[in-house]
N, C-alpha and C positions, 0 to 999 in steps of 0.2 A: 504494500500500500504506500502511495506517495506521502511524504511527511513534509509539510510546508511550515516555514517559520517566518515571523515578522520581526525584524531587528531595526535598530536605529542607533543614533549616537547622542549621548547626553552632553551636558555643558562642560564636562571634564574631558571630552574626547573619547570616552569609553563606550564600548558596544553595549546596547541595552536590548534585552529580549522582550518584545511586546506580547507575543503570543505564538502558539504553534497549534497545528491541527493535522489530523490524519484524514486523507481523502481516499475515497473508493477508487477513483480513477482521475485522469488528467484531461477532463473535458470542460467545455465552457460552462455547463450547468454546475459542475462540481466547484469550479472556481467562483462562480457567482454566489453559491451558497457560502463559500469561505469568506468572501469580501462582505457579504451582508452580515454575517455573524461578527466579523471584525468591526464593522461600522456600529453594530448594536452595542458592543462592549466599549469601544473607544469614544462613542458619542459624536464624533465628527470625522470627516474625510481627511486623509493626509494631504498636505500641500503638494508633495512630490513623492514619487515611488520609482524604485530602480529594480528592474528584473532582467531576465534573459529574454531571448527572442521567441518565446513560446506563443504561437498564434492564438491558442485558446485562452491563455491568460490575458493577452492583450485585448481580446474581445470582451472578456469579463470585466476588465478594468474600465474600459470605455463605457460599459453599461452601468456599472455600480458606482464608479468614482468619476463622474463626468467633469468635476471641477479639479481633478488632480492631474498634475503634469507628469506624464509617463516618460521614462527614459530607459534605454537599453544599456546593458553593461558592455563597455568597450572591450573588455578582456575576452568575452565570448565571441566578439566579432573578429578581433585581430588574431585569435588563436586558430582561426580557419584559413588564414592567409597562405600558409605554407601548402595546404592542399589545393587551394584555388589558383595560385599564381606561380608556384615554383616551376611547374612544367611549361608554363606559357612564357614567362619572362627569363628563366634560366639565369644568366649572369647579371641581369638587371634587377633581380628580385631584391637585393639589399638596398639599392638606390631607390627602388619603389617604396620600400618600407620607410626610408628616411624622408622622402617627399610626402608620404601619407602622414607621417608624424608632424611635419610642418603644417599640412592642411588641417590636421586635427586641432592645433593650437592657435588657429587664426581667431581673431576677436569678433569680427563683425560678419553677418551673413553675406554682405556684398563682397567682402574679401574672399570668403569661401567660394562663392559662385564663380568669381573670376579665376582663381587659382585652380579650382577643380577642373574646369574645362582645359586649362593648359596642361595640367599633370596627366589627365586621361589621354589627351592627344599625344603627349610625349611618349607614352608607352603603347599607343595604338589599342586602347581598351574600350573604345566607344561601343562596340557591339558585345562586350563581355556581359554575360547574364548576371554575374556576381556584382560587378561594378554598377550595373543598372539597378539592381536590387538595393544596393547601399544608398544610391542617390534617391531612390523613392522613399526610403525611411530616414532621410537625413535629419528630420525634425526630432528623431528619437535618440540620436547618438552624437550629433555634431554639437560641441559646446557653444558655438556661436549662436545656435538657436535655443540654448538652454540656460544662458547666463542671466536671463531675467528672473529666474526662479531659484529659490534657496534649496541647495542640495547638501549643505554642510561640507562642501569640497569633495563629496563622494562621486566617483565615476564608474566604479565597479561594485560587484556584489561580494567583494572579498570578506566583509564583515559577516555576511550570512554564511559563507562557506566555512569560516573559522568556527562559528557557533555550531554549525552542522557537524564538523569534525569533532568538536568537543563533546557533543551529545553522544556520538557514536562510541565514545570511550565507556559509556555506561550500559550499552546494549550490545547484542550480538545477533547472529542469524537464528539462534535457537531461543531467543526471548519471545514468549507468548505475549498476547495483547495485554493481559492483566499486569504482568511484570513490566511490560514496556511503559505503561502509564506511570507506575511507581518509580522506575528508573529515570524517566524523563523529568519527573517531579524533583528527584534528587539532584539531577543535573542543573535544573533551574535554580534550586536553592544554593548550589555552589556558585553559580554565576552571580546571584544576588549578594552573597557574602563577599565575593571578590570586588564587586562594584562598591559596596559600602566601605570596604577596606581601602580601596584606591581613593575614594572620595575623602575619607578621613585623612589620609596622608597628604593629598593635595590641598586640603583645606588648611592645614596647619603648617605646611611647608612654604616658607617665604620665597619670594622671587626678587632677585636683585635687579637694580636699575643699571642700565648701560650709559645713560646720560643724565643730566640734571634738568631735562625738559619737563615742564609742568604737564605736557600731554602724556608723556610716558608714566609719570607719577599718578595721574588721574586714571589711566588705564589699569595700572597695577592694583589700585584700590577696588576697582569694580569688577574686572574680568577674572575668570578662573586662571590658574597657572597655565593650563593647556592653551587657552585662547591668548593669554598675555604673551606667551612665547611666539605664537604666530604673529601677533602684533609687533613684537620687537624685530622680527625678521623684515617686515615691511617698513617699519619706522627707520631701521638702520640703512636700508637701501634708498629711502626717500632723500637722503642727503646727497646721493649720487646723481640726482636729476636737476637740471637747470631750467629755469623759467625763461622761455624764449620771448614771449610777448603776451599781453593781456588786452582784451577788448571788452571793457565793461566787466561783466561777470564771467567771461569765458577766457580760459588760459590754455596755453600750449606748453607742455613740458617734454623734455627729451633727455636721454641718457648723455652724460657729459663727454664721454670718451669718443664713441663712434660718431662720425659725421653723418653717416647714412642710417643711423638708428631710427627706429620708428617714433613718430611724434604722437602724443596722447593729448586729447582734448578734455579739459576739466572745466566743469561749471561750479562756481562757488559764489553765492550772493550773501554770505554771512550766516545763513541758516541752513541752506540745502546745498549738498555737494554731490555731484555725479561724475562718473568717468566712463569713457568708452570701453574700457576693459571689463566692466561689470563685475569686478572682483567682490565688491561689497554685497551685491545682490546674490551672487553665487555662494560665497563663503560666509557672509555676515561679518567680515572684518574689512576695515578700510584699506585700500590699496596704497602703494607707495606714491602713486601719482597725486592722489588727493592730499596725502600727508605732506608731500613736497610743496604743494600750494599753500597749505596751512603754515608751513615754516617760513615761506617767503612773504606771506601776508600777515605775519605776526599774530597768528591765532594761537592762544594759550589755553583754550578749553574746548573740549568736544561738545557739540550739541548732544543732548540726551538720546536722540534717535540713532546716533551712530555708536552707541554702546548698548546693543540689543540685549534684552533679558535672556535671550537664548544662550548667551555665553557668560552671563553674570554669575557671581558666586552664590547669591542667595536664592537662585531659582530652583536649585535641587531640593526636592521634597521626597522623603521616603514614605511611601504609602504602605505602612506596615499593616494598617487595618484591612485594606483591600487585599493584601497578600494573605493574611490569615483567613479571610473569608474564602479566598480561592482555594487554599489548601484544604479547608474543611469540605468544600464542595467536591473536590477531587476524591477525598477519602470516602465520601458517601457514595460516589458513583462507581468506585472500583468494584464493588460486589455485583454490580449490574452489567459489567463489561462482558460481552460474549464475542465469540469468533465472528468476524464479518463475513458476509457472503462473498463467494469467489467471483471476481470480476475479471474481464479481459483487459490486458494491457494494450497500449498503443504500439508496442513493438511487434516484431515478427512472432507469430504464434509458435509456442514450443511444442513441436511434434517429434515423435521418435524417428530415428533415421531408418530408411529402408535398407534392409540387408541385401548383400550381393549373392551371386550364385554359389560361391564357395562357402559362404556363411550359412546358407540355407541347406545345402547338400549334407546328407548324413556323413558323419566322420567315420573313416575306416580305422579298424583296430590294427595295431601294429603286430607283426608276427616275427618269430625268431629267424634270424638270418642263417642259422645252421640247420635246424630241423624243420623250419617253416611252420611250426605250431604257434598257436596264440596263447598268450598268458605269461610269457617271459621273453627275454632277449638273449642274444648270443653269449653274453657274459654269465648269465645264470642258467644256461641250458644244462639240464641233467645228463643228456646224452653226450655232451662234449667231454664230461669227466671220464667216461668209459674209454673213449677214443684216445684221450690224452694219456691214460695209463698204458694202453697198448703201444702207443708210439714211444713212450719212455723205455719200455722193456726192449723194443727193437733197437733203440739207440745204444743201450747198454751192451747188447750182443755185438754190435758192429764195432764199438770202440774197444778194441783189445790192444794192450801194450806190446812192444817188441820183446820185452823180457819174458812175457808169457809165451811167446812163440819160440823161445830158445835161440834167438838171433843176436848177433853182436850189434849194438846200436850204431856202430860206425857204418856198417853195411846196410842199415835200414833205408829203404827207398822212400823218399818223401813224395807224396802225390800232391 
């Protein structure tokens, strides 16, 4: 039976398990039931969701979560490249992967559209079915079309895969359904204990300042250590950007070393700040370009909207009461768990292999190579012992010494 899990990331950057479920099969109706039940428990739709390219799951998400932005895991896409393009591109496969990597990190949809046409024409892949399929679903995997939505920086389902591997440590192929529920419950308790432990450590572990800037000090007081570390990386690189010119509330910043480096447009009117890279919308953390404008325009305090509660210290709440009620509910249902009905999987049906002619034909019994009888071999043949005795007596008669014949050994003829 398929086992589906819902995971996310908390304000400390740790993986959180929202729920899990056993499905009878992987069909659209089964996924619809799963998302309806999840919505009933969580009370609201998720803003974004990240999955693999399962068509039945995508259809169910579109029906049950119409207001949710759906994205595909980029790892599940690029892992198929070797099978798709190695035989076609041969020596150009590595350069194709490098060009695709640059395409993937373009910031705006217009840049992606322009470079996509050039790269596809460079490798003559206009009629390739895989390339055409990727372009049709570009809104599900290209970051340029996803940067307006908050994903917490996630582009793969790696967190889900790690939780799945962790739960497998508590179960095996011989675990029945009743024990499966209990073992998964133990795995969830272990995850919650580690989450509380990590939260406690990060809560009382101090973060050091790299500069004396009031902006960095304000961020340290509000943000969690995980988010504050991400902020420090962007804040440190903000000093490497120079302000080219400003027209009212619009500014253009550029990396100071490279002359041909990309220019970024930033809007800042004293209250609202936006950047073309959409780093804040996608990550929830201000980018280096906006921070560079803040430094050049003598901004010494963040507006409250740019310190989202999503990454603040005081937003973490341990719902012990709800956890206890869930545990009691599971314990009461364990006695009523029965074996599920057998359902067909969506893979190739498991049928027995057809046997060949030699396998179907009756096996012949082996016979002795000496007496041709059945039941023994030439080594254990009883008739062979009688013949061996007769042969030994004849050999003894033939082997007579020269002394027995009364001859001088010197005149003995050697044959």
